[in-house]
C-alpha positions as CSV (number, residue, x, y, z in Angstrom):
1,X,-1.3,0.6,-41.5
2,X,-2.4,2.5,-38.4
3,X,-0.7,2.4,-35.0
4,X,-2.6,1.7,-31.8
5,X,-1.5,1.8,-28.1
6,X,-3.2,-0.9,-26.1
7,X,-3.4,-0.2,-22.4
8,X,-3.8,-3.3,-20.3
9,X,-3.6,-4.4,-16.7
10,X,-2.7,-7.7,-15.1
11,X,-3.8,-9.1,-11.8
12,X,-1.6,-11.7,-10.1
13,X,-3.1,-13.7,-7.3
14,X,-1.0,-14.4,-4.2
15,X,-1.8,-15.9,-0.8
16,X,-0.3,-16.1,2.7
17,X,-1.4,-18.1,5.7
18,X,-1.3,-16.2,9.0
19,X,-2.6,-16.7,12.6
20,X,-4.9,-14.1,14.1
21,X,-7.7,-13.8,16.7
22,X,-10.2,-12.5,14.2
23,X,-10.6,-11.3,10.6
24,X,-9.8,-7.6,11.5
25,X,-6.5,-8.7,13.1
26,X,-5.8,-10.9,10.1
27,X,-6.4,-8.0,7.7
28,X,-4.1,-5.7,9.7
29,X,-1.3,-8.3,9.8
30,X,-1.7,-8.9,6.1
31,X,-1.5,-5.2,5.3
32,X,1.6,-4.8,7.4
33,X,3.3,-7.9,5.8
34,X,6.0,-7.4,3.1
35,X,4.7,-8.4,-0.3
36,X,7.6,-10.8,-0.7
37,X,6.2,-13.0,2.0
38,X,3.1,-13.8,-0.1
39,X,3.3,-16.9,-2.3
40,X,2.2,-16.8,-6.0
41,X,-0.9,-18.9,-6.7
42,X,0.4,-19.1,-10.3
43,X,-2.7,-17.8,-11.9
44,X,-4.0,-14.4,-12.7
45,X,-6.0,-12.5,-15.2
46,X,-5.5,-9.6,-17.5
47,X,-7.8,-7.0,-19.1
48,X,-7.6,-4.6,-22.0
49,X,-8.4,-1.3,-20.4
50,X,-8.2,1.1,-23.4
51,X,-7.2,1.3,-27.0
52,X,-6.0,4.6,-28.5
53,X,-5.1,5.3,-32.1
54,X,-1.8,7.1,-32.4
55,X,-1.3,9.7,-35.0
56,X,2.4,9.0,-34.9
57,X,4.4,6.6,-32.8
58,X,5.2,7.8,-29.3
59,X,8.7,9.0,-28.5
60,X,9.9,10.1,-25.1
61,X,10.3,13.9,-25.0
62,X,13.7,15.2,-24.5
63,X,14.1,16.9,-21.0
64,X,16.3,19.9,-20.8
65,X,16.8,21.2,-17.2
66,X,16.4,24.9,-16.5
67,X,19.6,27.0,-17.0
68,X,20.1,27.6,-13.3
69,X,20.1,23.8,-12.8
70,X,22.8,23.1,-15.4
71,X,25.5,22.2,-12.9
72,X,23.7,20.1,-10.4
73,X,24.1,16.3,-10.3
74,X,20.6,15.5,-11.5
75,X,21.1,17.7,-14.6
76,X,24.3,15.8,-15.4
77,X,22.5,12.5,-15.0
78,X,19.7,13.7,-17.3
79,X,22.1,14.9,-19.9
80,X,23.9,11.5,-19.8
81,X,20.6,9.6,-20.1
82,X,19.5,11.7,-23.1
83,X,22.9,11.1,-24.7
84,X,22.6,7.3,-24.1
85,X,19.1,7.4,-25.6
86,X,20.3,9.2,-28.7
87,X,23.1,6.8,-29.1
88,X,20.8,3.8,-28.7
89,X,22.5,2.6,-25.4
90,X,19.5,3.0,-23.1
């Protein structure tokens, strides 16, 4: 059996009622509003964007930091994440 990666996108519709003098001001206020203030309209839509046949299942490549970076905090974190992945923790 072949393996395929399906790339899809989902659009969620939200709304917010605001008061403004005109449509331009309403747009500006909406753009500056935190997304958490919008209310879900509880409907949306999704679309299949692409389908790609994989020759082999995808696995995340192992990242090894450059030798001069071996002692910095990020390198230690990366090593721990790689270890966790190998051990099936992450």
